[in-house]
C-alpha positions, 0 to 999 in steps of 0.5 A, spaced: 181 615 293 179 610 288 175 605 291 176 599 285 184 599 287 183 594 292 179 590 287 184 591 281 190 589 286 186 582 288 185 581 281 192 582 279 194 578 285 190 572 283 191 572 275 199 572 277 198 566 282 193 562 277 198 564 271 204 561 275 201 555 278 199 554 270 206 555 268 209 550 274 205 545 272 201 545 279 195 546 274 195 541 269 192 541 262 186 539 261 185 539 269 177 542 270 177 548 275 172 552 278 171 559 281 169 556 288 175 551 288 180 557 285 178 562 291 179 557 296 186 555 293 188 562 293 185 564 299 181 570 295 174 571 294 170 569 287 170 576 284 178 577 283 178 570 281 173 571 276 177 577 273 183 573 273 179 567 269 177 573 264 184 575 262 187 568 263 181 566 258 183 572 253 190 570 254 188 562 251 191 559 258 184 557 260 178 554 256 171 552 257 169 546 254 162 543 253 160 539 258 166 540 262 166 547 264 172 551 265 179 547 264 186 549 263 187 549 256 190 543 253 193 545 246 191 540 240 196 539 234 194 545 230 195 550 236 203 546 237 204 548 230 202 555 231 206 556 237 212 553 235 211 558 228 211 564 232 216 561 237 221 561 231 219 568 229 220 571 236 226 568 238 230 569 232 228 576 233 230 576 240 237 573 239 238 578 232 237 583 237 241 581 242 247 580 238 246 587 237 244 590 244 246 585 249 251 587 254 257 584 256 254 582 262 248 579 259 252 575 254 256 573 259 251 571 264 247 567 258 253 563 257 254 561 264 247 559 264 249 554 257 255 551 261 250 549 267 246 545 262 250 538 262 250 538 270 242 538 269 242 532 264 237 527 267 233 531 271 227 534 268 225 540 273 232 542 274 233 542 266 227 546 265 229 551 270 236 552 267 232 552 260 227 557 262 232 562 265 236 562 259 230 563 255 228 569 259 235 572 259 235 572 252 228 576 251 231 581 256 237 581 253 233 584 246 232 590 249 225 591 246 220 592 251 214 590 245 218 584 243 219 582 250 211 582 252 210 578 246 215 573 248 212 573 255 205 571 253 208 565 248 212 563 254 206 563 258 202 558 253 208 554 251 208 552 259 202 548 258 206 543 254 210 538 258 218 538 257 221 533 253 228 535 255 230 529 258 227 525 252 230 522 246 237 525 247 234 532 246 238 535 252 244 534 249 242 537 242 238 543 245 245 544 249 249 545 242 243 549 239 244 554 245 252 554 244 250 556 237 246 561 239 251 564 244 257 564 240 253 568 235 251 573 240 258 573 242 260 574 235 255 580 234 253 577 228 245 578 228 244 573 222 248 567 225 244 569 231 237 569 228 239 563 224 241 559 230 235 561 234 230 559 228 234 552 227 233 551 235 226 552 235 225 548 229 229 542 232 224 543 238 218 543 234 220 536 231 222 533 237 215 536 240 211 533 234 214 526 234 213 525 241 205 527 240 205 522 235 208 516 239 203 518 245 197 521 242 197 518 235 194 521 229 187 522 226 186 516 221 185 518 214 177 518 212 176 513 208 175 514 200 177 522 202 182 525 198 189 522 198 
Protein backbone atom coordinates (compact mmCIF):
# COMPACT_ATOMS: atom_id res chain seq x y z
CA UNK A 1 0.00 0.00 0.00
CA UNK A 2 1.31 3.46 -0.90
CA UNK A 3 1.82 5.34 2.37
CA UNK A 4 2.12 8.65 0.51
CA UNK A 5 -1.36 8.33 -1.04
CA UNK A 6 -3.24 10.01 1.85
CA UNK A 7 -0.82 12.94 1.73
CA UNK A 8 -1.29 13.29 -2.02
CA UNK A 9 -5.07 13.11 -1.63
CA UNK A 10 -5.05 15.83 1.05
CA UNK A 11 -2.75 17.96 -1.09
CA UNK A 12 -5.06 17.54 -4.08
CA UNK A 13 -8.07 18.46 -1.97
CA UNK A 14 -6.35 21.54 -0.53
CA UNK A 15 -5.28 22.59 -4.02
CA UNK A 16 -8.81 22.25 -5.41
CA UNK A 17 -10.37 24.16 -2.52
CA UNK A 18 -7.89 27.04 -2.57
CA UNK A 19 -8.13 27.27 -6.36
CA UNK A 20 -11.94 27.37 -6.12
CA UNK A 21 -11.75 30.12 -3.47
CA UNK A 22 -9.56 32.19 -5.81
CA UNK A 23 -11.92 31.58 -8.73
CA UNK A 24 -14.97 32.55 -6.67
CA UNK A 25 -13.28 35.67 -5.33
CA UNK A 26 -13.33 34.76 -1.64
CA UNK A 27 -9.54 34.92 -1.86
CA UNK A 28 -9.09 38.22 -3.66
CA UNK A 29 -6.19 39.35 -5.88
CA UNK A 30 -3.52 41.01 -3.76
CA UNK A 31 -4.70 39.31 -0.55
CA UNK A 32 -1.85 38.19 1.70
CA UNK A 33 -1.85 34.50 2.66
CA UNK A 34 0.06 32.25 5.02
CA UNK A 35 0.29 28.48 5.32
CA UNK A 36 -1.10 28.68 8.85
CA UNK A 37 -4.13 30.77 7.88
CA UNK A 38 -4.93 28.58 4.89
CA UNK A 39 -4.60 25.40 6.96
CA UNK A 40 -7.00 26.80 9.56
CA UNK A 41 -9.42 28.07 6.94
CA UNK A 42 -9.69 24.75 5.12
CA UNK A 43 -9.28 22.49 8.15
CA UNK A 44 -6.13 20.67 7.05
CA UNK A 45 -2.53 20.48 8.20
CA UNK A 46 0.20 22.68 6.77
CA UNK A 47 1.77 19.89 4.69
CA UNK A 48 -1.06 19.58 2.11
CA UNK A 49 -1.40 23.36 2.08
CA UNK A 50 2.30 23.62 1.27
CA UNK A 51 1.83 21.16 -1.59
CA UNK A 52 -1.14 23.14 -2.87
CA UNK A 53 0.74 26.44 -2.68
CA UNK A 54 3.59 25.02 -4.75
CA UNK A 55 1.16 24.01 -7.52
CA UNK A 56 -0.73 27.29 -7.43
CA UNK A 57 2.51 29.27 -7.62
CA UNK A 58 3.58 27.21 -10.64
CA UNK A 59 0.23 28.02 -12.27
CA UNK A 60 0.66 31.73 -11.55
CA UNK A 61 -2.34 32.03 -9.21
CA UNK A 62 -0.19 32.73 -6.15
CA UNK A 63 2.87 34.98 -6.02
CA UNK A 64 5.61 35.79 -3.52
CA UNK A 65 5.87 39.58 -3.26
CA UNK A 66 8.83 41.31 -1.69
CA UNK A 67 8.11 42.37 1.91
CA UNK A 68 4.54 41.03 1.70
CA UNK A 69 5.13 37.34 1.29
CA UNK A 70 2.62 35.04 -0.36
CA UNK A 71 -0.33 36.76 -2.08
CA UNK A 72 -3.08 35.96 -4.54
CA UNK A 73 -1.70 37.13 -7.88
CA UNK A 74 -2.83 40.56 -9.01
CA UNK A 75 -2.31 40.65 -12.81
CA UNK A 76 -0.63 43.77 -14.19
CA UNK A 77 -1.32 45.42 -17.54
CA UNK A 78 1.09 43.23 -19.51
CA UNK A 79 -0.24 40.04 -17.96
CA UNK A 80 -3.80 41.05 -18.85
CA UNK A 81 -2.77 41.70 -22.45
CA UNK A 82 -1.05 38.31 -22.63
CA UNK A 83 -4.06 36.55 -21.10
CA UNK A 84 -6.43 37.98 -23.67
CA UNK A 85 -4.09 37.14 -26.54
CA UNK A 86 -4.16 33.50 -25.43
CA UNK A 87 -7.90 33.65 -24.81
CA UNK A 88 -8.46 34.78 -28.40
CA UNK A 89 -6.32 31.96 -29.79
CA UNK A 90 -7.69 29.18 -27.56
CA UNK A 91 -11.35 30.15 -27.61
CA UNK A 92 -11.18 30.68 -31.35
CA UNK A 93 -9.89 27.13 -31.72
CA UNK A 94 -12.56 25.83 -29.33
CA UNK A 95 -15.35 27.47 -31.31
CA UNK A 96 -14.03 26.07 -34.59
CA UNK A 97 -13.79 22.56 -33.15
CA UNK A 98 -17.22 22.86 -31.53
CA UNK A 99 -18.70 23.72 -34.93
CA UNK A 100 -17.16 20.52 -36.23
CA UNK A 101 -17.67 18.13 -33.32
CA UNK A 102 -20.32 19.35 -30.86
CA UNK A 103 -23.36 17.13 -30.46
CA UNK A 104 -26.81 18.52 -31.15
CA UNK A 105 -27.51 18.26 -27.41
CA UNK A 106 -24.43 20.35 -26.58
CA UNK A 107 -25.39 22.97 -29.16
CA UNK A 108 -28.94 23.16 -27.82
CA UNK A 109 -27.61 23.54 -24.27
CA UNK A 110 -25.31 26.41 -25.31
CA UNK A 111 -28.16 28.13 -27.13
CA UNK A 112 -30.34 27.81 -24.04
CA UNK A 113 -27.66 29.36 -21.83
CA UNK A 114 -27.27 32.30 -24.24
CA UNK A 115 -31.04 32.81 -24.16
CA UNK A 116 -30.86 33.10 -20.35
CA UNK A 117 -28.39 35.99 -20.37
CA UNK A 118 -30.83 38.93 -20.67
CA UNK A 119 -32.66 37.81 -17.52
CA UNK A 120 -29.41 38.22 -15.58
CA UNK A 121 -28.59 41.76 -16.76
CA UNK A 122 -27.76 43.92 -13.76
CA UNK A 123 -26.86 40.99 -11.48
CA UNK A 124 -23.08 40.63 -11.61
CA UNK A 125 -22.93 37.27 -9.84
CA UNK A 126 -25.74 35.67 -11.86
CA UNK A 127 -24.35 37.02 -15.11
CA UNK A 128 -20.86 35.75 -14.29
CA UNK A 129 -22.26 32.29 -13.52
CA UNK A 130 -24.17 32.15 -16.80
CA UNK A 131 -21.07 33.32 -18.65
CA UNK A 132 -18.91 30.66 -16.99
CA UNK A 133 -21.40 27.92 -17.85
CA UNK A 134 -21.51 28.99 -21.49
CA UNK A 135 -17.75 29.15 -21.91
CA UNK A 136 -17.25 25.93 -19.97
CA UNK A 137 -19.68 24.08 -22.21
CA UNK A 138 -18.04 25.56 -25.31
CA UNK A 139 -14.69 24.18 -24.10
CA UNK A 140 -16.19 20.72 -23.60
CA UNK A 141 -18.01 20.83 -26.94
CA UNK A 142 -14.67 21.18 -28.75
CA UNK A 143 -14.00 17.54 -27.78
CA UNK A 144 -10.24 17.98 -27.47
CA UNK A 145 -8.71 17.05 -24.11
CA UNK A 146 -5.47 18.92 -24.71
CA UNK A 147 -7.20 22.14 -25.68
CA UNK A 148 -9.54 21.68 -22.70
CA UNK A 149 -6.58 21.46 -20.32
CA UNK A 150 -5.15 24.72 -21.66
CA UNK A 151 -8.53 26.45 -21.51
CA UNK A 152 -9.12 25.34 -17.92
CA UNK A 153 -5.77 26.83 -16.90
CA UNK A 154 -6.56 30.03 -18.76
CA UNK A 155 -9.99 30.25 -17.12
CA UNK A 156 -8.45 29.82 -13.66
CA UNK A 157 -6.08 32.73 -14.28
CA UNK A 158 -8.80 34.87 -15.86
CA UNK A 159 -10.76 34.41 -12.63
CA UNK A 160 -8.24 36.72 -10.96
CA UNK A 161 -9.89 39.57 -12.87
CA UNK A 162 -13.15 41.07 -11.56
CA UNK A 163 -16.20 40.66 -13.74
CA UNK A 164 -17.06 43.73 -15.81
CA UNK A 165 -20.18 42.35 -17.46
CA UNK A 166 -22.50 44.79 -15.69
CA UNK A 167 -20.44 47.87 -16.61
CA UNK A 168 -20.64 50.07 -19.65
CA UNK A 169 -23.19 48.01 -21.55
CA UNK A 170 -20.84 45.04 -21.75
CA UNK A 171 -23.57 42.50 -20.89
CA UNK A 172 -25.66 43.44 -23.91
CA UNK A 173 -22.63 43.49 -26.22
CA UNK A 174 -21.38 40.14 -24.93
CA UNK A 175 -24.84 38.63 -25.44
CA UNK A 176 -24.81 39.67 -29.10
CA UNK A 177 -21.29 38.26 -29.48
CA UNK A 178 -22.32 34.98 -27.85
CA UNK A 179 -25.28 34.71 -30.21
CA UNK A 180 -22.96 35.14 -33.20
CA UNK A 181 -20.74 32.32 -31.93
CA UNK A 182 -23.67 29.97 -31.35
CA UNK A 183 -25.27 30.79 -34.70
CA UNK A 184 -22.03 29.86 -36.47
CA UNK A 185 -21.77 26.62 -34.48
CA UNK A 186 -25.38 25.76 -35.30
CA UNK A 187 -24.54 26.30 -38.98
CA UNK A 188 -21.46 24.06 -38.56
CA UNK A 189 -19.37 26.91 -39.96
CA UNK A 190 -15.96 26.56 -38.35
CA UNK A 191 -14.48 29.67 -39.99
CA UNK A 192 -17.35 31.88 -38.81
CA UNK A 193 -17.36 30.32 -35.34
CA UNK A 194 -13.64 30.99 -34.85
CA UNK A 195 -13.95 34.53 -36.20
CA UNK A 196 -16.88 35.26 -33.88
CA UNK A 197 -15.06 33.85 -30.84
CA UNK A 198 -11.93 35.84 -31.64
CA UNK A 199 -13.97 39.02 -32.08
CA UNK A 200 -15.63 38.33 -28.72
CA UNK A 201 -12.26 37.98 -26.98
CA UNK A 202 -10.94 41.18 -28.59
CA UNK A 203 -14.05 43.12 -27.53
CA UNK A 204 -13.67 41.81 -23.97
CA UNK A 205 -10.01 42.83 -23.94
CA UNK A 206 -10.82 46.33 -25.17
CA UNK A 207 -13.44 46.73 -22.45
CA UNK A 208 -11.05 45.38 -19.79
CA UNK A 209 -8.15 47.64 -20.75
CA UNK A 210 -10.40 50.71 -20.91
CA UNK A 211 -11.62 49.89 -17.40
CA UNK A 212 -8.03 49.45 -16.16
CA UNK A 213 -7.02 52.83 -17.57
CA UNK A 214 -10.01 54.52 -15.91
CA UNK A 215 -9.51 52.72 -12.61
CA UNK A 216 -5.74 52.34 -12.29
CA UNK A 217 -4.46 54.98 -14.67
CA UNK A 218 -1.48 54.53 -16.96
CA UNK A 219 2.25 55.02 -16.28
CA UNK A 220 3.50 58.52 -17.04
CA UNK A 221 5.92 58.88 -19.92
CA UNK A 222 9.50 59.32 -18.77
CA UNK A 223 10.54 63.01 -19.27
CA UNK A 224 13.01 63.25 -22.08
CA UNK A 225 12.34 59.71 -23.22
CA UNK A 226 11.65 58.63 -26.76
CA UNK A 227 8.22 59.53 -28.13
